Structure formats: C-alpha cells, structure tokens
NUDO-838990 format. One record per residue (C-alpha): x, y, z. Coordinates in steps of 0.02 Angstrom, whole numbers, plus 32768, in hexadecimal, padded with zeros to 4 digits. Layout:
// NUDO-838990
XYZ
...
//
This chain:
// NUDO-838990
A8895F71BE3D
A90A600EBE1A
A9BF5FF2BE26
AA3A6064BE1E
AAE0601FBDF6
AB996087BDDA
ABE3608FBD3A
AC6C60EFBCDF
AC8C6102BC04
AD2260D2BBD3
AD3960E6BB0F
AC82610ABAEE
AC506066BB4F
ABF4605EBBF3
AC3C5FE6BC7D
ABED5FACBD14
AC4D5FC5BDA1
ABF95F4EBE0E
ABFB5E97BDDA
AB3B5E80BDB9
AAD65E17BD32
AA5C5E84BCCD
A9F65E15BC53
A9F15E3EBB88
A9875EC5BB51
A9735F05BBFC
A93C5FBEBBF5
A9A8604CBC44
A9A36104BC92
AA5F6141BC90
AA7B61E2BCF1
AB156227BCCC
AB826264BD5E
ABE36311BD56
ACA162F1BD6C
ACCF639BBDC6
AC7E63F0BE42
ABFE646ABE06
AB7E6404BE5A
ABBF6438BEFE
AB7764F0BEF1
AABC64B4BEDC
AACC6422BF61
AB2C64A7BFE8
AA916541BFAB
AA0A64B9BFA9
AA596480C071
AA186534C0AC
A9726515C081
A9606476C0C3
A9AA649EC166
A925651CC167
A8A464B4C164
A8D26415C1A7
A94C646DC22E
A8DA64C6C2A2
A87E64D2C351
A7EF64CEC321
A7EC6422C2E7
A82E63DCC398
A77863D9C3BF
A7656341C34D
A7E162D6C39B
A7AD6300C449
A6FA62C4C413
A73A6225C3CA
A7A06209C482
A70C61F4C4D8
//
C-alpha cells in the first residue's frame, strides 16, 4: 500500500512531521514540493479546462438517469 507522509528538510536531513513507524530498509519515493506559489499559475490554468469538462449542462442527463 502507498502512503503519503508529510516531512520537512532541516540541515540536509528529512524529518517526518507525522509520528509513524517505518521499518528499516523501507523503499521510499520523495516528491519535492515548491516553497513558493509558482505552482498556482498551473493549477489555475488547468482548472479552466477541468471546469469545461466537468461543469457542463450536457452531463445533467446522466444525473437524471441515476435518479430514476
């Protein structure tokens, strides 16, 4: 099972924010998140496309079919 755990880097060491036990020699994947808001532009840009796909009146027919 995959788990996402919050952590921070201090003095070149990774410190877990959550108190969990991780067995020795556990393999990890680390995703580095940006410290600034540079990612906000891309999230806002993609939101426009997502809204066009998911928020449209044509899909209302599926909701109506599920209610019957």
